[in-house]
C-alpha positions as CSV (number, residue, x, y, z in Angstrom):
1,M,-15.8,-24.3,38.1
2,V,-12.3,-24.9,36.7
3,D,-11.1,-21.7,34.9
4,Y,-9.3,-23.1,31.9
5,N,-8.4,-19.6,30.6
6,E,-6.5,-18.7,33.8
7,Q,-4.7,-22.0,33.6
8,I,-3.7,-21.4,30.0
9,K,-2.4,-17.9,30.8
10,E,-0.3,-19.2,33.7
11,I,1.3,-21.8,31.5
12,E,1.9,-19.3,28.6
13,K,3.6,-17.0,31.1
14,E,5.9,-19.8,32.1
15,M,6.6,-20.5,28.4
16,A,7.3,-16.8,27.6
17,K,10.0,-16.8,30.4
18,M,11.7,-20.0,29.1
19,Q,14.8,-19.9,27.0
20,Y,14.0,-22.5,24.3
21,N,16.9,-24.9,23.6
22,K,17.7,-28.6,23.6
23,R,17.8,-28.8,27.4
24,T,14.4,-27.1,27.8
25,Q,12.7,-28.6,24.7
26,H,11.1,-31.6,26.5
27,H,9.6,-29.4,29.2
28,Y,8.4,-26.8,26.7
29,G,6.7,-29.5,24.6
30,L,4.8,-30.8,27.6
31,L,3.6,-27.3,28.4
32,R,2.5,-26.7,24.8
33,A,0.6,-29.9,24.9
34,K,-1.1,-29.0,28.1
35,V,-2.2,-25.7,26.7
36,A,-3.7,-27.5,23.6
37,K,-5.5,-29.9,25.9
38,L,-6.9,-27.1,28.1
39,K,-8.1,-25.2,25.1
40,E,-9.9,-28.3,23.8
41,R,-11.5,-28.8,27.2
42,D,-12.6,-25.1,27.2
43,I,-14.2,-25.3,23.7
44,A,-15.9,-28.7,24.6
45,R,-17.4,-27.1,27.8
46,S,-18.5,-23.9,26.1
47,G,-19.8,-25.6,23.0
48,S,-18.1,-22.8,20.9
49,G,-16.6,-25.4,18.7
50,K,-20.1,-26.2,17.3
51,G,-21.7,-22.8,17.6
52,S,-19.2,-20.5,15.8
53,H,-20.2,-21.1,12.2
54,G,-19.5,-17.6,11.1
55,Y,-21.3,-15.4,8.7
56,N,-23.4,-17.2,6.1
57,V,-22.0,-16.2,2.7
58,R,-22.6,-18.2,-0.5
59,K,-19.4,-18.9,-2.3
60,S,-19.2,-18.0,-5.9
61,G,-16.6,-17.4,-8.7
62,D,-13.4,-19.3,-9.2
63,A,-11.9,-18.7,-5.8
64,T,-12.6,-16.8,-2.5
65,V,-10.4,-14.2,-0.8
66,I,-11.1,-12.8,2.7
67,L,-10.1,-9.3,3.7
68,V,-9.0,-9.3,7.4
69,G,-7.8,-6.3,9.2
70,F,-8.4,-3.8,12.0
71,P,-11.4,-1.5,11.9
72,S,-10.7,1.6,9.6
73,S,-7.7,-0.1,7.9
74,G,-9.4,0.6,4.5
75,K,-10.9,-2.8,3.7
76,S,-14.2,-1.4,2.4
77,T,-12.4,1.1,0.1
78,L,-10.1,-1.6,-1.2
79,L,-13.0,-4.0,-1.8
80,N,-14.9,-1.2,-3.7
81,K,-11.9,-0.4,-5.9
82,L,-11.1,-3.9,-6.7
83,T,-14.6,-5.2,-7.3
84,G,-16.9,-2.3,-7.7
85,A,-18.9,-3.6,-4.7
86,K,-20.8,-1.1,-2.6
87,S,-19.4,-1.7,0.8
88,P,-20.1,1.3,3.1
89,V,-17.0,3.5,3.8
90,G,-16.6,5.9,6.7
91,S,-13.9,7.5,8.8
92,Y,-15.2,5.9,11.9
93,E,-14.5,2.4,13.2
94,F,-16.7,-0.6,12.6
95,T,-18.3,0.7,9.5
96,T,-18.8,-2.8,8.1
97,L,-21.2,-4.8,10.3
98,E,-21.9,-7.7,8.0
99,V,-19.9,-9.6,5.3
100,I,-20.0,-7.7,2.0
101,P,-19.0,-9.8,-1.1
102,G,-17.6,-8.5,-4.3
103,V,-16.3,-10.1,-7.4
104,M,-12.9,-9.1,-9.0
105,K,-12.5,-10.0,-12.6
106,H,-8.8,-10.4,-13.6
107,N,-7.1,-12.6,-16.2
108,S,-10.6,-14.0,-17.0
109,A,-11.1,-15.2,-13.6
110,K,-13.9,-14.2,-11.3
111,I,-12.5,-14.0,-7.8
112,Q,-14.9,-13.4,-4.8
113,I,-13.6,-11.0,-2.2
114,L,-15.2,-10.8,1.2
115,D,-15.1,-7.7,3.3
116,V,-15.8,-8.8,6.8
117,P,-16.2,-6.6,10.0
118,G,-12.8,-5.5,11.4
119,I,-11.2,-7.7,14.0
120,V,-9.6,-6.6,17.3
121,R,-7.2,-8.1,19.8
122,G,-8.9,-11.1,21.4
123,A,-10.9,-11.9,18.3
124,A,-10.2,-15.6,18.4
125,S,-11.5,-15.7,21.9
126,G,-14.8,-14.0,20.9
127,T,-14.1,-10.2,21.3
128,G,-16.1,-8.2,18.8
129,R,-17.8,-11.1,17.1
130,G,-14.3,-12.2,16.3
131,K,-14.9,-15.9,16.2
132,E,-17.6,-15.4,13.6
133,V,-15.3,-13.3,11.5
134,L,-12.4,-15.6,11.7
135,A,-14.6,-18.6,11.0
136,C,-15.1,-17.2,7.4
137,I,-11.4,-18.1,6.8
138,Q,-12.3,-21.7,6.8
139,S,-14.1,-21.3,3.4
140,A,-11.4,-19.1,1.8
141,E,-8.6,-19.9,-0.6
142,L,-6.6,-16.9,0.3
143,V,-6.4,-14.5,3.3
144,L,-5.5,-11.0,2.6
145,I,-4.3,-9.2,5.8
146,L,-4.7,-5.5,5.4
147,V,-3.0,-3.0,7.6
148,D,-2.4,0.6,7.4
149,T,0.9,2.6,7.7
150,L,-0.3,4.3,11.0
151,R,-0.9,1.1,12.8
152,P,1.6,-1.4,11.3
153,N,1.8,-3.5,14.4
154,A,-1.7,-4.8,13.6
155,V,0.2,-7.3,11.4
156,K,1.5,-9.3,14.4
157,V,-1.9,-9.0,16.3
158,I,-3.9,-10.2,13.3
159,Q,-1.5,-13.1,12.6
160,K,-1.8,-14.3,16.2
161,E,-5.6,-14.1,16.1
162,I,-5.6,-16.1,12.9
163,Y,-3.2,-18.6,14.4
164,D,-5.3,-18.9,17.5
165,A,-8.3,-19.6,15.2
166,N,-6.6,-22.7,14.0
167,V,-5.6,-21.3,10.7
168,R,-2.0,-21.7,9.4
169,L,-1.0,-19.1,6.8
170,N,1.5,-19.9,4.1
171,K,2.2,-23.4,5.4
172,R,1.2,-26.8,4.2
173,K,0.2,-29.7,6.4
174,P,3.2,-31.5,7.8
175,D,3.9,-34.8,6.1
176,V,3.2,-36.8,9.3
177,K,0.9,-39.9,9.6
178,I,-0.5,-41.0,13.0
179,T,-2.3,-44.3,13.4
180,K,-4.0,-45.3,16.7
181,T,-3.1,-48.9,17.8
182,S,-4.7,-51.1,20.5
183,K,-1.4,-51.7,22.4
184,G,2.4,-51.3,22.2
185,G,2.7,-47.7,23.4
186,V,4.1,-45.1,21.0
187,D,6.1,-46.3,18.0
188,I,8.1,-43.6,16.2
189,G,9.3,-43.9,12.7
190,K,11.3,-41.2,10.9
191,T,12.7,-40.9,7.3
192,V,14.5,-37.5,8.2
193,K,16.2,-36.0,11.2
194,T,13.9,-33.8,13.3
195,E,14.6,-31.0,15.8
196,I,12.3,-32.8,18.3
197,D,13.9,-35.9,20.0
198,N,11.9,-39.1,20.3
199,K,11.5,-38.7,24.1
200,T,9.7,-35.4,23.6
201,I,7.6,-36.7,20.8
202,E,6.4,-39.6,22.9
203,A,5.8,-37.4,26.0
204,I,3.6,-34.9,23.8
205,M,1.7,-37.7,22.3
206,K,0.9,-39.3,25.7
207,E,0.0,-35.9,27.3
208,M,-2.6,-35.6,24.3
209,R,-4.0,-39.0,25.1
210,L,-2.2,-40.9,22.3
211,I,-1.0,-43.7,24.6
212,N,-0.9,-46.4,21.9
213,A,-0.1,-45.1,18.4
214,S,2.2,-45.3,15.5
215,I,3.7,-42.1,14.0
216,V,5.7,-41.8,10.8
217,I,7.5,-38.4,10.3
218,R,8.6,-37.7,6.7
219,E,9.9,-34.1,7.2
220,N,11.5,-32.0,9.9
221,I,8.9,-30.7,12.2
222,N,8.8,-28.6,15.4
223,I,6.7,-29.0,18.5
224,D,3.9,-26.7,17.2
225,D,3.7,-28.8,14.0
226,L,3.4,-32.0,16.0
227,I,0.6,-30.7,18.1
228,D,-1.2,-29.4,14.9
229,V,-1.0,-32.8,13.4
230,I,-2.2,-34.5,16.6
231,E,-5.2,-32.1,16.9
232,N,-5.9,-32.5,13.2
233,N,-8.3,-29.5,13.1
234,K,-6.1,-26.8,11.3
235,K,-6.8,-25.1,8.0
236,Y,-3.8,-24.3,5.8
237,V,-4.3,-21.3,3.6
238,P,-2.1,-19.0,1.6
239,G,-1.9,-15.4,2.8
240,L,-0.7,-11.9,1.7
241,I,0.2,-8.9,3.8
242,V,-0.9,-5.7,2.2
243,M,0.0,-2.3,3.7
244,N,-2.5,0.4,2.8
245,K,-2.5,4.2,3.1
246,I,1.2,4.5,1.8
247,D,0.5,8.1,0.7
248,L,0.6,9.1,4.4
249,V,4.3,8.3,5.1
250,S,7.5,9.0,3.5
251,K,9.3,6.5,1.1
252,E,12.0,6.0,3.7
253,E,9.5,5.1,6.4
254,L,7.5,2.9,4.1
255,E,10.6,0.9,3.1
256,S,11.4,0.4,6.8
257,L,7.8,-0.8,7.6
258,K,7.9,-3.1,4.6
259,R,11.1,-4.8,5.8
260,K,10.0,-5.0,9.4
261,Y,6.7,-6.6,8.8
262,N,7.5,-8.7,5.8
263,V,4.9,-6.9,3.7
264,D,4.1,-8.4,0.3
265,I,2.8,-5.3,-1.4
266,C,2.2,-1.6,-0.5
267,V,-0.9,0.2,-1.8
268,S,-3.2,3.2,-1.4
269,A,-6.8,2.1,-2.0
270,E,-7.8,5.8,-1.8
271,K,-5.3,7.0,-4.4
272,D,-5.4,3.9,-6.7
273,I,-1.8,3.1,-6.1
274,N,-0.5,-0.3,-7.0
275,L,-4.0,-1.8,-7.2
276,E,-3.3,-3.5,-10.6
277,K,-0.1,-5.1,-9.1
278,L,-2.3,-6.3,-6.2
279,K,-4.7,-7.9,-8.6
280,D,-1.8,-9.7,-10.3
281,L,-0.5,-10.9,-6.9
282,I,-3.8,-12.2,-5.7
283,Y,-4.2,-14.1,-9.0
284,E,-0.6,-15.5,-8.7
285,K,-1.1,-16.5,-5.0
286,L,-4.3,-18.4,-5.8
287,N,-2.3,-20.5,-8.2
288,L,-5.0,-20.2,-10.9
289,I,-4.4,-21.2,-14.5
290,R,-6.5,-20.9,-17.7
291,I,-7.2,-23.7,-19.9
292,Y,-9.4,-23.8,-23.1
293,C,-12.0,-26.4,-24.1
294,K,-12.1,-27.5,-27.7
295,E,-15.1,-29.4,-29.3
296,I,-14.2,-32.2,-31.6
297,G,-13.7,-31.0,-35.3
298,K,-13.9,-27.4,-34.2
299,K,-11.5,-24.6,-33.3
300,A,-10.9,-24.0,-29.6
301,D,-12.7,-21.1,-28.0
302,L,-9.8,-18.8,-26.9
303,E,-12.2,-16.1,-25.6
304,V,-13.7,-18.0,-22.6
305,P,-11.1,-20.0,-20.6
306,L,-11.9,-22.4,-17.8
307,I,-10.2,-21.3,-14.7
308,I,-8.7,-24.1,-12.5
309,R,-6.0,-24.6,-10.0
310,K,-2.3,-25.2,-10.8
311,D,-1.6,-29.0,-11.0
312,S,-5.2,-29.8,-11.7
313,T,-5.8,-33.0,-13.6
314,I,-7.9,-34.2,-16.6
315,K,-10.2,-35.8,-14.1
316,Y,-10.8,-32.6,-12.2
317,V,-11.8,-30.8,-15.5
318,C,-14.2,-33.6,-16.2
319,E,-15.8,-33.3,-12.8
320,K,-16.0,-29.5,-13.2
321,L,-17.6,-29.7,-16.6
322,H,-20.2,-32.4,-16.1
323,K,-20.9,-35.2,-13.5
324,D,-21.1,-37.9,-16.2
325,F,-17.9,-37.0,-17.9
326,V,-15.8,-39.0,-15.4
327,K,-17.5,-42.3,-15.8
328,N,-17.9,-41.9,-19.6
329,F,-14.4,-40.6,-20.3
330,K,-12.4,-42.3,-23.1
331,F,-9.4,-40.1,-23.7
332,A,-8.3,-36.5,-24.2
333,R,-6.3,-34.6,-26.8
334,I,-4.1,-31.9,-25.5
335,W,-2.4,-28.9,-27.1
336,G,0.0,-27.0,-25.0
337,K,3.0,-27.2,-22.7
338,S,1.8,-30.2,-20.6
339,V,2.3,-32.6,-23.6
340,K,5.3,-33.6,-25.8
341,Y,3.5,-32.8,-29.1
342,E,0.4,-30.9,-30.2
343,G,-2.8,-32.9,-30.1
344,Q,-1.3,-35.7,-28.1
345,K,-3.8,-38.4,-27.0
346,I,-3.9,-38.8,-23.2
347,V,-5.8,-41.6,-21.6
348,K,-4.7,-41.1,-18.0
349,F,-7.0,-39.1,-15.7
350,E,-3.9,-38.1,-13.6
351,H,-2.3,-36.0,-16.4
352,K,-1.6,-32.5,-15.0
353,L,-2.6,-29.5,-17.1
354,I,-0.5,-26.3,-17.6
355,D,-1.6,-22.7,-18.1
356,N,-3.0,-22.1,-21.6
357,D,-3.4,-25.8,-22.4
358,I,-6.2,-26.7,-24.9
359,I,-8.2,-29.8,-24.1
360,E,-10.5,-31.8,-26.3
361,L,-12.5,-34.4,-24.3
362,H,-13.6,-37.6,-26.0
363,I,-16.6,-39.0,-24.1
364,K,-18.4,-42.3,-24.7
C-alpha cells in the first residue's frame, strides 16, 4: 500500500532545504501542489474527511469562541473566570476530556466560549483526538490561542496544527475566481500584479487536475493562497494569541515574549490580571455591534439591544427577528450614525447599520 505520509514528509524535507526565490518558485509551487494532492488522497483513503466531525456542541448566544491550547495552559481556569462555568481545574495535564461550554456576558452580548481538550503536536493528524478538537473550529467565529509563559513556543506549534486542519487565522478568502471549462487549457486573467508568474500558476492548476479552467485573480496572492483557493475547503476565522500566567515571569521577560510571538494580550487567569481587557478584545475581534429595536409610536427600548455583526444590513435584522419580516418588509426608519438625519426612511434592504442605531421596522 502506498504510504502517502512518507511521500509527504520527503517532499516537505526537500521544500525545507530550498531557498525560495524567483528561480525556484516554479519548482516550489509544483512541490506544494503535490503535497496538497497527496494529503487529499490520504484523506480519501482513510475516510477521515467524513468521519472527523468533532465534538457535538450546540451553538448558543451571539457568537462562539473556541479556546485552543496545550494541556495545562490554563484554559479551564480562564473559562471559569470569564463565564462562571464549572470546567474542572487541575495541576495535571488533560484535565478537560470533553468540550465544556460557558457564556460570557459583555456589552449586552452573550458570547459562548468552548473549553476543548488540550491539543498536542500532531493534533491535525489525529494525535490525542486532535482532529475532533480542531474540527470544533469549523463552527467558531473566533479562535483564542492560549499559551503560558513557561511554554511560549506552543504558539508556533498550535498555529501549525490549526493551519494543517484547513483553518486560516486572521485572513480572508483571496479574491480569486476559478471556473472549470470543457476545453481551452488554463486561461489566466489578472487585475493586479502577483508574485506568482503565469507559468507557475498554470503548472500548479494542472498538477491539481484543473486542466481546463479560467482563473481571474483580483489581488496579489502567493502559492499557498492559490492552492487554498483551488482546494476550496478552508475556513477563514479571526484569532487572538493570549499569553497566560504572566505572574510567573519578570516584566522584561514578558515584553520579550510578547514581541517574539506577536501576543495580542497578556493575562493571568489565576490572579485576575487583564481579564476585563480580554473581554473587550474578544468583543472587538468578533466585530459585534448593538442596535435597538423601536415599535411604531413608542420609545426605543435602550435596555435590551439586538447584537449583530458589523456591516449587517436591514435584511439581516429582519431575518433574525422573524422569518416573515423579509417578504412583508415595507421600509424602516433609522436613528443613528448610519443615516443622514434622525428617523430617515430607508427602503433598501442593503442599508448597513452602525453601532447604537435605532431601527423601526414597518411591515405589511
